[in-house]
N, C-alpha and C positions, 0 to 999 in steps of 0.2 A: 795184919796186912802190912807188908814192907812199904816204906816210904822211898825206896830207891827208884830212881828213874835213869835209864841209860839213854844218852843222846849221842847218836852215831851218824857221821856224815857219809852219805852214799851218793855218788854223782849221777848214776844212771841205773838202768835195769840190765846191764851186762851181767851175765851169769856169774862171772868171777866176783864182781863187786857185791852182788846181792848175797852170794854164798858167804863172803867175808862178813857182811853185816849180820846175817843170821847166826853165824858162828860166834860172833861177839855177844849176841843175845844169849846163846846157850852158855857161854862162858860166865856172863854176869849173873844169870839166873839158873845156874846148875842145880841149886837146891830145889827149884820148882820141878825141873825135869826128873830129878832123882826120885820123886814120888810116883812117877809113871811106871806101871807094872805091865808085863806082857799081857796082851789080849784086852786090856782095859780100853774103853771107848773114849776117844778124844775128839770133841766137836770143834771144828774150826768155823768161826763166824765171821766171814769177810763182809765187806760192803758190796752187795749185789743188788743195787737199786733197780736197774733195768739191764736188758741185754744190749749193752753198747760196747764197741771195740775198745781195746786197752788204751789206744791213743786219745780217746775222749776224756780220760782221767775221771770217769764217773765211778768206777768200781775199784776195789783192791786189785792191783795188777796181778795177772796170772802168774808171772815169773816170781813174784814175791811170795805167793802161796806155794808155788812149786818148791822154792828153796827151803821153805819150812817143812813141807811134806817129806822131802828127801832126808832131812835130819831126824824127823820123828820116826822114820822107818828103823833107825838103829835101836829104838826102844820096843819094837815088835808090838806096837799098839794098833788098835783098829782106828783108822782115821776117817771121820765123817765130816762132810762139808755141807753146811745148810744156811739158809736165810729165807726171809719172806719178802720177795721183791714187791715193789709198788704195784706192778701189773704182771700177770702171767706167772708161770711156774718157775720154781728154782732151776729145774732142768733146762728150761728154755734160756734163762739168764746165764747159766753156766755155759751153754753152747754158744750163745750169741756174743758173750764177753771174751771168748777165747780161752776160758779156764779149762774146759774139757779137753781142748787140743793140747794145752800146756801140760796136762797131767796124764796124757795117754801113756799107758804101760805102768802107771803107778797104782798100787792097791788102795784106792780111795772109794768111799761110798758117798753118793749124793742123797741127801735126805730132804724131803718136802716138809715144810712146816705147816701141817694141816691140823692134826689133832691138838686140842688145847688142854691145859691143866691149870688150875688156879693156884697161885702162890700165896703163902702167908706173908703178910706185910712185915716190914722191919719194925723193931721195937721203937715206939714213939712216933711211928710214921702215920701218914694220913691215908694211904691207899692199902686196902686189905683184900682186894678182889681182882688183882691184875692176872689175866690169863696169858700164858706163854705156850709155845710149842712143847708138847709133852716130852720130846726127845731131850730138851734142855735139862730136864730133871732126871733123865735116865742114864746120862753119860757120867763117867767118873771125872772127866776133866773138860774144861772149856778154854779155848784160846781165842781171844777177841782180836780181829784183824781190821781195824778201821782204815779209812782213807782221810787225809786232811782235805777238807772241802768247806766251802761256805754253804749257808742254808738260809733260805728266805725268811723262815719263821724264827729259828733258833740262833741265827747269825753264823754259827759254826756247827758242823757235825763232826765230832771227834770220838774219843773213847767212850764217853757216857752215851751219846746219842746213837752210836752204832748198835747198841744192844736193844734199841726199840725194834729192830728187825726180828727179834725173838717173839714179838707179838704177831699172832697169826692173822694174815689177810684183813678181812673186814673189821676185825677187832681194833685195828689201828684207827679206822675211821671213827669208831665209837669213842675212843679216847680223845680224838680231836673235838668231837661234839661235846663231851663232858667238860673239856677245858674251855670250850667256847672261844671268846676273843681274848682270853687271858693267856699271854705267853708265860706268865709266871706260874700259873697252875699247871700248864703243860710241862714246863721245866721241872717243877716239883715232882711230878709223876715220873719223869725220866730218870732223875737221880735216885729216887726210891727204887724203881725198877732195876737199875744198875746195881744197887746195893743188895737186892734180893738175888740176882743172878750170880754176882761175885765170880767172875772168870778167874781161872788160875793165873793167867798172864794175858797182857795186852801187848801186841806188837803193831805199831802204826806205820802204814805205808805213807811216808811223806816225801818220797823221792820226787814224784811229780804230784802236785796237788791241783786244786781248783779254786779260783778266786772269782769274784763278781757274782753272776747270776746263778749260783749253785742251788741245789746239789747235782743237777743234770746238765744245765745249759750255760754254765760258767765257762771261763777261759782256763785252759791248762797253764800251770805256772811251775817253774822248777824251784823246788825247795831244798832237795838234796839231803833229806833227813830220814833216819829210821829211829823211832822212839819206842822204848819198851819199859814195862813196869807192871806192878800189880795193882797199885792204887790208881783208879781211874781219874779221880780229880787231880792228882799230882801230875799225871801224864798230860791232861788237858792244859793244866796251868803252865807246864814247861813249854808246850807247843805255842800257846798264846804269847809267851815271853819271846819266843823266837820270831814270831810273826809281828811282834810289836803291837798286838791287839790288847787293849785294856780289858782285864778280866771282868770289870763291871759291865761291859757291853755284851757279854755272852750270858744268856739266861741260865743255862745249866750250871755255869760256874757260880753265879750269884745264888742259885738254889742250893748248891752243895755247901757253900759257905754258911748260908742261913741255917741249914739243917745239920751242920757240923759233920758232913759225910765226906771223909777223906781229907787229904792234905791240900789245902787251897792256897797256902802262902809259900812263896819261894823259900823263905828262911826255915821252913819245916821239911823241905824236900832234900833228900840226899842225892845230889846229881852226880852221875858218873859219865865218863867219856869227854865230850866236847864242852867248852864253856858257852854259855848263852850268847855272849857278845860275838863269838866267832860263828854263830849260826843265824845271825839276824837277817831277815828279809827286808830289803830297802823300803818297798811300798806294797804291802799286801792289800788288795782291793776287796772290801767287804760288799755284801749285797745291798742294793737300793739305798734306802734312807739310812741304813746302818753305817754308811760311809761318813755320816756326820760326826764330828767330834767337837768337844766343848770349845776348842780354841779356833774353830773355823766359822762357826755361827754362834753369836752370843746367846747364853742361856735364856735371857729375858725374851729375846726375839723368838726362840724356839717355843717358849711357853705361850706367847701371844699367837703364834701361828699354828698351835697344836691341831686345831680342826683341819687345817689345810695340809698338815704333815702326816695325817693318818695314811698308812699304806693300804693299797688295794690292788687286786689283780686286774690287769688291763689286757685285752685280747688284741694282738696285732693281726688284723684281718688279712693282710697281704701274705702273712706267713702261715696262717691257719689252714690245715689240710682237711679239716672236718673229720678227723679220726675219732673224735668223741672220747678220747682217753680221759680228758678232764671231767667230763660228765660222769664217767664211770667211777672215778675216785673221789668225787666231791662228797665230803661227809654229810653236809646238810641237804644235799641233792637240790641245789638251787641254781644249777646250770642246765641249760636245755638248748636243743637245736631248733631253730625257728626259721621261717621263710619270710623275708621282707623284700617287697618289690621284686619278687621272683628269684631272689638270691638267698641261699641258705647261709646261716651264720650261727655261731654259738653265742648265747647271751648269759649274763649273770644277774641274778636278783640281788642287787647290792645291799638292799635293806636287810637281807637275811644272811649275808656273807659273814662268816666267823673269822676271816683273815688267817686261816691255817695255811694257805698257799699250797695245798696239795696239788691243785691244778697246775701251778707253775712248776712244781717239782717233777711232775710226770710228763709234761708236754714234750713230745719227741721233736717238735719243729722249732722250739724256742719261740713260740708264738704268744707266750703269756709273760708279761713283765710286771714287776711290782713297782708301782708308781704312786705318786701323791698328786694332790691338786696343784701343787707348786713345784712339780718336777722341773719345769723350765727354769725355776729360780736357782737350782743346783748348778747350772752351768757357770754361774758367776763365781762358784767356789770350787770349780774343777772336780766335781764329784758325780 
C-alpha cells in the first residue's frame, strides 16, 4: 500500500474547482485507476450518515461525488454507491441529501447495505467475526469518500471511521455493545475493519467540514482541502496535522499506531501537493471534553477531577421533539419515553449507559449534548 498522500487546496464546491481537484487526484493516482477494467464494479462509499441537505455538512457533498463519477465514466466501469445510514434506508439518505438530484442522468446504481457476510480477520488481529455488507466483497474496487467531521465518541471521523458504514444496520449497535465503555476497544475494531476492507483509494471531502458537536449537529467550517491516498492512517495523520489536532487525542490514530496498521508518523508519509503549514486551520473546535488540552488544564487537576469529567449524554428538553430516534438507535436500549407530571420526556438510565453517544449522533434536533458534571468549569478555559 502506497504511503503517498495528496494534499490539494480547493476553495469551494464550484464545479470548476472540484473538477480540478478530482483531476489532480487522477493524475497523482493514475496507477490505481489503470487497474480498472470495463464493466468492473466500483463501489463508492461516501459518508451518508442521515438524509440532511448539503449545507449542513453532515454527508459527503453531492457535487464532490458527482465530479468523481464523471471521471470514472471514462473507464466504462459500473458505478455503485452505498452506505448504511444511522437511520433509514440508503435510498432515503441519497434523496434527502441531494445526491440523487446531483447525479440525475448519470449511470449509477444505489445499493442498500442489507445482506451481510463475515470477513476473515487480519493477521495478528483481535477481531475475526466482523460482518459487512456482502456487496463490499463482491465488487472489484472500492473508493472511500469520507467527510472531515468531529465525532462525539471517536473525536474525529475521517478515512478509517468512514468504513464503519460498511457494517449493516443493527450490527453497528452490536459492536458498540461489545466495546462497552471502552473507546480504545471500539477504535481497535475500527482500524482492523478498515484493514480488512482495504479500499483501492480514499478521497476526502474536506472543502467544508464540521467542528464541535459532530458528526451531525456540529458547525460547518471551511477547511478548503481535498486529501487523497491509499493508506488510511496516513490520510488521517495528514488531516490532523492540517487541523492542528494532536494524533494522541484521536482514538483510531492511537489504535493504528499500537497495531502498526499503516503510516502514522509524518516522517514516513510521502506528501504531495501543498505543504502542511500552508493548510493549517487556526482553531478547529473538537467536541465536548475533547477540547481540553494539556496546556489549558494541568494534568494533575484533570486526574483529580476524573470522576467529574466523565462524559455523558444530556437531553435538552426544550429542543427535544420526542421523535424517539435516540431510543431506536441506543445499543443497550436504556432510553425510554416516559410521562412525568403529565409531560412526555425521554429519559436515560445512566447506570447502564455505555457512553457510545449514538443518541447524540442521530438526534435531528441537536437536543442531546455531551457534557460532564463540571461543564460549567469549562467556561473559565474558553472551551
